[in-house]
Phi, psi and omega in degrees: 000318181299319181298321180295317180297315181298316179299320180294319179296318179298319178296319180294317179297316180300316179297316181295320179298316179298315182301324180289328183278328185281126182275076182296326182299324180297314181292319176301317182297321179298316182291326175298316180295318181293320180291319180298322183263006177055048186251354183206143170226123180164191185224155177222147172217138178237134180227143176231131183054035177080005181244130179291127182241355176199135172219152177200145177215133176224160179102201188227142169289323181214113183291322183303316181264004181058034177281112183289147175281157175222175180294345178269357177299139180256138184236151167290132187254005175056228189287356169298338174305329182297327178293321175298314182296318178298318178298321178295322178297317180291328174294320176296324176297316180293335176271006177060033177271335179214171172230148183294329185269006178282145181277165189259006183296334177298325183266323187226073183296340181272350179286131179299138180067019182300333182283349179241344177283130179254166175300323177300318179298323177294318184297319184252025173058041178242028184270330187081006182290138180302134177270112184297336181290349178269357178296138181302331183262010185307313183287357177271340183233354187292344179270002181249151179303136177233127178286163176302315182299320181291320180294318178296321177299316180296317181293316183292333183283346181281160178288153173288127181283326178191166179288143184307137175066020177263342178196174176246133178208125187299131177213120178299332181302327180306316186274342168295313181296320177298324178297317180293323177298317178300317179296324180291317186282333179262349181057038180216158173296151182306317182299323178291321178297313178303315181296316183289319189270333185234308188296309181294312179301325181269356180057046177281118187270344187235023186235134178188169174287127187284164174222214174298134182299132182230116176295332180295337178267012182069024173273169181229156172279164176246158188220159174240133183271111174227075187083315174220165181284123177247132184297134180270158175288160180255121171293134175290131188289354172290341183282301185278332180043236183287000175268344183182020187254008182277143175252139179198189173219169186301322181297314178295321179298322177294319177299316181298308185292324177293320178295322179298320184274355179244021171077017182270353180242306179227170181290160178297326178300316181283330173299318179298326175292319177300322185280346183291116185266130177223120184053048174084343187241137167266205179254087183083007182218147170238159179266131183235107180281152172220102189052237183274356184264166183227132175232168179229151178169210181199160170240172182211151177209127175207129185054232178267008181272143173223145182210153177219139167222130180228149177224129176258102185301320183296315181273353185053044183253126176244140181216130179226140177230131174234140179221153177238030178224106180272147176078006173271216177287130190289142178303325180299324179291323177294320176301316180298320178295317180296315181292322178295328178290331180275315187264009177058051176249158179291152176208132180263120178294144180291150174245112182267132184273140174258013183292127182247129178252135182300147180304320181299323179291317178301318179297327181291335178275342185298145179147187180252131182242138180233154182231146174274350186267328176224145190276056175223158170245150180235125178265122178256131179212177176226142179218132183054036181063027177237132177289137175234153178229145178218115179274160181309125177073010183238156174289158179287159176218149182279152179242142179256128182286133174244347175201175185297336181234013181235136182221152183224157171226097189299324185302329180249003181065036184258137171232132177242131180236127187253146173226098184295323182301321181263358184053050183234157173219134177254125175264123178246122180202136177060032179079006180245149176246133179233128181271131176239144177249140179284131181282000000 
């Protein structure tokens, strides 16, 4: 009995020491600021030694019905799904169902270079397989059901990006193919495999393969901020599967990543293989430095959803952020605030501008701008009385006015300054100025 009491006291003391060290007020202040300025919708959870020590949720599951989000709200987590899929592949390896060095021609004879591409190449993005999300028509069909045969056809029809294992280049197609391999070797749908191998053993209550978004299941819609929150379209989950179709929340993500790093899913030997970085990529994991420290994890983006999960092995610290609001305050900035609150590092709170520019003035800046200094064009327009910019081959992004002729986009560190008399625009980014002329 004494040993139990002593152990309990030690645990209590440890928790109290941590609570004193963690600057919770800083993180609380950031969320108050974000909620007041309508700049973020989402949830965060921080865990140390497997115990949740901070949670917060702001925003709405559904703006139309004013349904507020909670820490139990479930979000699409995008490419964090790849970490789950990689773990499933390693579990199959431990069950001797596959080998990392086996080629994929047995499963996908129509894929170019299938006789030389290995499962290992798919895991660490060294296959050279075409990424279907880069297809010009992707956004025309991604909201509709896609069969396995159709997805393989789309992937196989693309050009080879490079010869296998000669470089690393991110491709969602790699993890679509890994999902199909799992289905072949287990003779079950991917969602059932995920449930059997990871969700049930870890008792994850808010994690599963997603389908049509359902508010009744405590899921949320996603939005894009263009002056006001606009509902985003839904990618059909038959498209990303194990590359981006999992639904979860921050608490479950922390349990998952902590379990992965403490041997509850795969062996330490195979975890080390996942963590081995080559040309920026591990196997379902990337390395994320924070000053002198090192963490591992992944981020995700799908429709208006954004997500991050990181784990610091030395500190046994897990941190996850999920959001359903794109173009607001960036998740990376919230991550920096959370880490600075834990590791006692400086952090500058955002300053949101209330500067309003008349619609007529915004319209006068609208048009296409080209530069002789960099090979891109930028289309300037306004929507909902908010200036937007779109560079060649990139999605549009909103700009925040800081003066009548100056606008910024903090997430990319971009500042645009207009001169109507000269029909010029100056792009400022990364300490450089680039002159653009209005066409």
